[in-house]
ZAMARGU-4260 file (C-alpha; in steps of 0.2 Angstrom, whole numbers, plus 5000, padded with zeros to 4 digits):
<rodrens>
0) 5197/5030/4948 | 5206/5024/4933 | 5221/5013/4935 | 5227/5011/4917 | 5231/5022/4902
5) 5218/5019/4889 | 5224/5021/4871 | 5214/5029/4857 | 5212/5012/4849 | 5207/5002/4864
10) 5190/4998/4870 | 5184/4995/4888 | 5170/4982/4889 | 5161/4977/4905 | 5157/4958/4903
15) 5142/4953/4913 | 5136/4935/4916 | 5118/4932/4922 | 5114/4914/4927 | 5101/4906/4937
20) 5111/4907/4953 | 5124/4921/4951 | 5129/4937/4942 | 5147/4939/4938 | 5156/4954/4930
25) 5173/4960/4925 | 5181/4974/4915 | 5192/4970/4900 | 5202/4980/4888 | 5202/4975/4870
30) 5213/4980/4855 | 5213/4974/4838 | 5226/4960/4835 | 5231/4961/4853 | 5228/4949/4868
35) 5213/4954/4879 | 5219/4964/4894 | 5210/4959/4910 | 5207/4975/4921 | 5197/4968/4936
40) 5196/4952/4945 | 5180/4943/4942 | 5166/4950/4954 | 5154/4936/4957 | 5138/4939/4967
45) 5127/4924/4971 | 5108/4926/4969 | 5100/4925/4986 | 5097/4906/4989 | 5079/4902/4990
50) 5071/4886/4996 | 5056/4889/4985 | 5060/4895/4967 | 5047/4906/4959 | 5050/4919/4944
55) 5046/4935/4953 | 5057/4931/4968 | 5071/4925/4957 | 5071/4940/4946 | 5071/4952/4961
60) 5086/4943/4969 | 5095/4942/4952 | 5093/4961/4949 | 5099/4964/4967 | 5115/4954/4963
65) 5117/4963/4946 | 5116/4980/4955 | 5130/4975/4967 | 5141/4969/4953 | 5139/4985/4942
70) 5142/4996/4957 | 5158/4987/4961 | 5164/4988/4943 | 5160/5007/4943 | 5169/5009/4959
75) 5185/5002/4952 | 5185/5012/4936 | 5177/5029/4934 | 5182/5032/4916 | 5172/5029/4900
80) 5165/5011/4897 | 5163/5009/4879 | 5152/4994/4879 | 5143/4981/4890 | 5141/4963/4885
85) 5127/4955/4895 | 5126/4936/4893 | 5110/4927/4899 | 5110/4909/4904 | 5095/4898/4906
90) 5081/4901/4912 | 5082/4919/4906 | 5079/4915/4887 | 5072/4903/4875 | 5081/4898/4859
95) 5080/4888/4843 | 5091/4883/4829 | 5082/4880/4813 | 5088/4873/4796 | 5079/4882/4782
100) 5081/4876/4764 | 5077/4886/4748 | 5077/4876/4732 | 5072/4884/4715 | 5071/4876/4697
105) 5084/4888/4690 | 5100/4894/4698 | 5099/4912/4705 | 5111/4925/4712 | 5112/4926/4731
110) 5109/4945/4734 | 5112/4955/4750 | 5094/4955/4756 | 5091/4936/4754 | 5096/4932/4771
115) 5088/4947/4780 | 5072/4942/4772 | 5075/4924/4777 | 5078/4929/4795 | 5063/4941/4795
120) 5052/4926/4790 | 5059/4915/4803 | 5058/4928/4817 | 5039/4930/4813 | 5036/4911/4815
125) 5047/4911/4831 | 5037/4926/4838 | 5020/4918/4833 | 5024/4903/4844 | 5030/4913/4859
130) 5021/4923/4872 | 5022/4942/4872 | 5032/4943/4887 | 5048/4939/4877 | 5060/4951/4868
135) 5071/4946/4853 | 5090/4945/4857 | 5099/4936/4843 | 5096/4931/4825 | 5111/4923/4817
140) 5115/4913/4802 | 5127/4900/4809 | 5131/4891/4793 | 5126/4891/4774 | 5127/4878/4761
145) 5125/4881/4742 | 5121/4866/4732 | 5126/4855/4746 | 5143/4863/4750 | 5148/4874/4764
150) 5151/4892/4759 | 5159/4905/4770 | 5153/4920/4759 | 5138/4916/4749 | 5132/4933/4744
155) 5135/4936/4725 | 5137/4918/4721 | 5125/4908/4710 | 5116/4893/4717 | 5100/4882/4715
160) 5098/4877/4733 | 5102/4886/4749 | 5103/4878/4766 | 5104/4890/4781 | 5106/4886/4799
165) 5098/4900/4809 | 5099/4903/4828 | 5085/4913/4836 | 5084/4918/4854 | 5072/4928/4864
170) 5074/4934/4882 | 5062/4936/4896 | 5056/4954/4893 | 5055/4959/4911 | 5072/4953/4914
175) 5080/4962/4899 | 5071/4978/4904 | 5076/4977/4922 | 5095/4973/4918 | 5095/4987/4905
180) 5088/4999/4918 | 5101/4994/4931 | 5116/4994/4919 | 5112/5012/4912 | 5109/5018/4929
185) 5127/5014/4934 | 5136/5016/4918 | 5126/5029/4909 | 5121/5029/4891 | 5132/5015/4886
190) 5132/5003/4870 | 5123/4988/4877 | 5122/4971/4869 | 5113/4956/4876 | 5118/4938/4871
195) 5114/4920/4876 | 5125/4907/4882 | 5123/4894/4869 | 5128/4905/4855 | 5142/4913/4864
200) 5149/4896/4870 | 5147/4889/4852 | 5156/4903/4843 | 5171/4902/4855 | 5173/4884/4858
205) 5170/4878/4840 | 5186/4887/4836 | 5195/4880/4850 | 5189/4862/4852 | 5195/4852/4836
210) 5182/4838/4835 | 5176/4832/4818 | 5162/4821/4825 | 5155/4835/4836 | 5153/4836/4854
215) 5141/4841/4868 | 5143/4855/4880 | 5135/4854/4897 | 5135/4868/4909 | 5128/4864/4927
220) 5122/4880/4935 | 5113/4883/4951 | 5095/4880/4946 | 5097/4874/4928 | 5108/4863/4917
225) 5111/4868/4899 | 5115/4856/4885 | 5122/4861/4868 | 5126/4850/4853 | 5139/4856/4841
230) 5140/4846/4825 | 5147/4849/4808 | 5153/4867/4814 | 5136/4872/4819 | 5125/4873/4834
235) 5112/4860/4831 | 5102/4859/4846 | 5100/4867/4863 | 5091/4862/4879 | 5090/4865/4897
240) 5081/4857/4912 | 5077/4864/4929 | 5089/4855/4940 | 5107/4861/4944 | 5119/4862/4959
245) 5107/4870/4970 | 5097/4854/4970 | 5112/4846/4980 | 5113/4861/4992 | 5095/4860/4996
250) 5095/4842/5000 | 5111/4844/5011 | 5103/4858/5020 | 5088/4847/5024 | 5098/4832/5029
255) 5110/4842/5040 | 5096/4854/5047 | 5107/4869/5042 | 5106/4885/5032 | 5107/4885/5013
260) 5121/4897/5013 | 5132/4886/5023 | 5131/4871/5012 | 5144/4875/4998 | 5158/4877/5011
265) 5152/4861/5020 | 5153/4851/5003 | 5170/4858/5000 | 5176/4852/5018 | 5167/4835/5014
270) 5177/4833/4997 | 5193/4835/5007 | 5188/4822/5019 | 5186/4833/5035 | 5169/4829/5041
275) 5163/4818/5055 | 5156/4800/5051 | 5138/4806/5055 | 5138/4821/5044 | 5147/4812/5031
280) 5134/4799/5029 | 5120/4813/5028 | 5130/4822/5015 | 5134/4806/5005 | 5115/4802/5005
285) 5111/4820/4999 | 5124/4818/4985 | 5116/4801/4980 | 5098/4807/4980 | 5103/4823/4970
290) 5113/4814/4957 | 5099/4802/4954 | 5086/4816/4952 | 5097/4826/4941 | 5101/4810/4931
295) 5083/4807/4927 | 5081/4824/4920 | 5097/4822/4910 | 5091/4806/4903 | 5075/4813/4897
300) 5084/4828/4888 | 5096/4816/4880 | 5081/4805/4874 | 5073/4820/4866 | 5088/4827/4858
305) 5094/4810/4851 | 5077/4808/4841 | 5084/4819/4827 | 5100/4809/4826 | 5112/4800/4838
310) 5123/4811/4849 | 5142/4814/4848 | 5153/4803/4860 | 5162/4818/4868 | 5155/4829/4882
315) 5164/4845/4888 | 5158/4851/4905 | 5158/4869/4911 | 5155/4875/4928 | 5161/4873/4946
320) 5175/4861/4949 | 5167/4854/4965 | 5151/4851/4956 | 5160/4843/4941 | 5169/4831/4954
325) 5152/4824/4959 | 5141/4825/4943 | 5154/4820/4930 | 5154/4801/4934 | 5135/4801/4931
330) 5137/4808/4914 | 5149/4793/4909 | 5137/4779/4914 | 5134/4765/4902 | 5116/4768/4903
335) 5117/4782/4891 | 5125/4772/4877 | 5109/4770/4868 | 5110/4789/4864 | 5127/4789/4856
340) 5134/4787/4839 | 5145/4772/4844 | 5133/4765/4856 | 5146/4767/4870 | 5147/4778/4885
345) 5150/4796/4884 | 5168/4802/4886 | 5167/4818/4898 | 5181/4831/4900 | 5181/4847/4910
350) 5184/4863/4899 | 5202/4868/4903 | 5205/4887/4905 | 5222/4884/4898 | 5215/4881/4881
355) 5210/4899/4880 | 5225/4907/4888 | 5232/4912/4871 | 5219/4925/4869 | 5223/4934/4885
360) 5237/4945/4891 | 5244/4935/4905 | 5251/4950/4914 | 5236/4954/4924 | 5228/4937/4923
365) 5227/4930/4941 | 5221/4913/4946 | 5204/4922/4951 | 5200/4926/4933 | 5201/4908/4927
370) 5183/4906/4926 | 5178/4896/4911 | 5162/4905/4906 | 5170/4922/4910 | 5184/4918/4898
375) 5173/4912/4885 | 5162/4928/4886 | 5177/4939/4885 | 5184/4930/4869 | 5167/4932/4862
380) 5167/4951/4866 | 5184/4953/4857 | 5181/4941/4842 | 5163/4940/4838 | 5154/4955/4846
</rodrens>
């Protein structure tokens, strides 16, 4: 059943977020030059929590969650859905940002096909280094400099040197094909676009966070942690490692001899100080061990990413508030000073949903919708899709 009157100029978009630990989805209505209208509360279905992670089992459980979310969205709204934006987070894709320079002895005109040929060449190099079980998702020119100067519209201009920052991504082919099959099964032949979280996050937050020195965005998900470096208005580097919040929940389940599915509520109760002394000690030990293990992976990623150049001082964290509470103090440790520009500890802040509220119609925006990644992906669907 439809619960709103769709105008001829509006477009209904299903925004679907596929991470390592959950699938989320909501319907939004977008109109040119108008705020985004939220049509449904965010539906979030955890991926079946497994003690032993393997690709086939993870994919099967992820598709089960996707099936649930799409059916719930369809049950809410039976009218035409104009587009589906499906955003993959790690580990469902690989990506690379490359800086490509073209220098000639004489100045030349930048024609329309210049960048398409450039991307085609880089795609071939990218494909040659990847396995055949991947499928291209994005190829985007992030930034172009002519003769050393940033140029917003380079086509038609004359230059001797062209420097382009290109973002390339490829998804796990089996995951893309499975997601496409489920989405079309529920929504019918719909316009479907796949995207990856580093590009989506960069496109949106680069316009919102005003920081000349650059910044890092860290998203701690269930099975993985993503790190993106934004500097000089471009996405310079992206990395991920296979440790996230589920690391903590697994250790809690072992220490407390309980079921995995019960650990998130136990951690929330612990955070409010409502546990017995015996269980509190076990939970505290699980937290300590998890953060130590996560920190080791984080340090290795920072060391690798800082080899190109020292890292910006500011970090913005996305993700669950509860996880932020326990992991953010680790990020600001003095141990990581050797990787930063000023040789001082990182300054970490949580990404505030309030920074993005101006893009939304507040009429239907309940507190349940203030999920940072959902807001970012909705803005991307409206402004950059």
